[in-house]
C-alpha positions in Angstrom: 9.0 1.1 -15.9 7.3 0.5 -12.7 4.3 -2.0 -12.3 1.2 -2.0 -10.0 2.6 -4.5 -7.2 5.8 -2.5 -6.9 3.9 0.7 -6.7 1.5 -0.8 -4.1 4.6 -1.9 -1.8 5.9 1.9 -2.3 2.4 3.6 -1.7 2.1 1.1 1.6 5.4 2.1 2.8 4.5 5.6 2.4 1.4 5.5 4.1 3.2 3.7 7.1 5.7 6.6 6.9 3.0 9.0 7.2 1.4 7.3 10.0 4.2 7.0 12.3 4.9 10.8 11.7 1.1 11.6 12.9 1.7 9.0 15.8 4.7 11.1 16.8 2.9 14.4 16.7 0.1 12.8 18.7 2.7 11.8 21.4 3.9 15.2 21.5 0.8 16.6 22.3 -1.4 17.1 19.1 -4.7 16.5 20.1 -6.5 13.6 18.2 -3.5 12.7 16.2 -2.4 9.4 17.6 -6.0 8.3 17.3 -5.8 9.3 13.8 -2.7 7.1 13.4 -3.9 4.0 15.1 -7.2 4.4 12.4 -5.1 4.3 9.7 -3.1 1.8 10.8 -6.0 -0.6 11.7 -7.3 0.2 8.4 -4.1 -0.8 6.7 -3.9 -4.1 8.6 -7.5 -5.0 7.9 -6.9 -4.6 4.0 -3.8 -6.4 4.4 -5.4 -9.2 5.9 -8.3 -9.4 3.6 -5.6 -9.5 1.0 -3.9 -12.3 2.7 -6.7 -14.4 3.3 -8.7 -14.1 -0.1 -6.6 -13.1 -2.4 -8.8 -9.7 -3.3 -6.9 -6.2 -3.0 -9.2 -3.8 -4.3 -5.9 -1.1 -4.4 -4.1 -3.6 -6.6 -7.0 -3.7 -9.0 -6.9 -0.1 -9.5 -3.5 0.1 -9.8 -3.6 -2.6 -12.5 -5.9 -0.6 -14.7 -3.7 2.1 -14.9 -0.3 0.5 -14.6 0.7 -3.1 -16.1 1.3 -5.9 -13.9 4.8 -7.0 -12.8 4.0 -10.6 -14.8 3.3 -9.1 -17.8 6.5 -7.2 -17.7 8.1 -10.6 -17.1 6.6 -12.1 -20.2 7.2 -9.3 -22.6 10.8 -9.4 -21.5 11.2 -13.0 -22.0 9.5 -12.4 -25.4 12.1 -10.0 -26.3 14.8 -12.2 -25.5 
Protein backbone atom coordinates (compact mmCIF):
# COMPACT_ATOMS: atom_id res chain seq x y z
CA UNK A 1 0.00 0.00 0.00
CA UNK A 2 1.16 3.51 -0.71
CA UNK A 3 2.14 5.59 2.29
CA UNK A 4 1.81 9.33 2.92
CA UNK A 5 5.45 10.30 2.46
CA UNK A 6 5.78 8.47 -0.86
CA UNK A 7 2.51 9.93 -2.09
CA UNK A 8 3.71 13.41 -1.18
CA UNK A 9 6.86 12.93 -3.27
CA UNK A 10 4.82 11.62 -6.19
CA UNK A 11 2.49 14.62 -5.99
CA UNK A 12 5.46 16.99 -5.89
CA UNK A 13 6.90 15.37 -9.01
CA UNK A 14 3.54 15.65 -10.79
CA UNK A 15 3.20 19.32 -9.82
CA UNK A 16 6.72 20.07 -11.07
CA UNK A 17 5.99 18.25 -14.35
CA UNK A 18 2.78 20.20 -14.88
CA UNK A 19 4.68 23.41 -14.10
CA UNK A 20 7.25 22.54 -16.76
CA UNK A 21 4.43 22.02 -19.26
CA UNK A 22 2.87 25.35 -18.35
CA UNK A 23 6.27 27.06 -18.71
CA UNK A 24 6.78 25.46 -22.13
CA UNK A 25 3.41 26.71 -23.33
CA UNK A 26 4.32 30.15 -21.98
CA UNK A 27 7.56 30.17 -23.94
CA UNK A 28 5.71 29.20 -27.12
CA UNK A 29 3.50 32.28 -26.86
CA UNK A 30 0.57 31.65 -24.48
CA UNK A 31 0.04 34.91 -22.62
CA UNK A 32 0.36 34.63 -18.85
CA UNK A 33 1.43 30.97 -18.74
CA UNK A 34 5.06 31.75 -17.99
CA UNK A 35 3.99 33.92 -15.06
CA UNK A 36 1.69 31.14 -13.80
CA UNK A 37 4.53 28.63 -14.00
CA UNK A 38 6.77 31.02 -12.06
CA UNK A 39 4.16 31.46 -9.32
CA UNK A 40 3.60 27.71 -8.97
CA UNK A 41 7.36 27.06 -8.85
CA UNK A 42 7.92 29.87 -6.32
CA UNK A 43 5.10 28.57 -4.08
CA UNK A 44 6.57 25.07 -4.21
CA UNK A 45 10.00 26.40 -3.27
CA UNK A 46 8.63 28.36 -0.30
CA UNK A 47 6.71 25.32 0.96
CA UNK A 48 9.80 23.09 0.68
CA UNK A 49 11.95 25.68 2.47
CA UNK A 50 9.44 25.94 5.32
CA UNK A 51 9.25 22.15 5.58
CA UNK A 52 13.03 21.85 5.53
CA UNK A 53 13.70 24.53 8.14
CA UNK A 54 10.82 23.90 10.55
CA UNK A 55 9.86 20.29 9.85
CA UNK A 56 6.24 21.41 9.41
CA UNK A 57 4.54 20.33 6.19
CA UNK A 58 0.79 20.94 5.99
CA UNK A 59 0.37 18.73 2.94
CA UNK A 60 1.99 15.79 4.70
CA UNK A 61 -0.20 16.29 7.76
CA UNK A 62 -3.31 16.10 5.58
CA UNK A 63 -2.00 13.05 3.72
CA UNK A 64 -1.21 11.27 7.00
CA UNK A 65 -4.87 11.63 7.99
CA UNK A 66 -5.90 9.82 4.80
CA UNK A 67 -3.01 7.39 4.24
CA UNK A 68 -0.81 5.58 6.76
CA UNK A 69 2.68 6.86 7.44
CA UNK A 70 5.62 4.94 5.95
CA UNK A 71 6.95 4.53 9.49
CA UNK A 72 3.74 2.76 10.53
CA UNK A 73 4.00 0.42 7.54
CA UNK A 74 7.58 -0.50 8.47
CA UNK A 75 6.62 -1.12 12.11
CA UNK A 76 3.67 -3.30 11.09
CA UNK A 77 5.83 -5.33 8.71
CA UNK A 78 8.45 -5.92 11.44
CA UNK A 79 5.75 -7.00 13.89
CA UNK A 80 4.34 -9.50 11.38
CA UNK A 81 7.76 -11.12 10.90
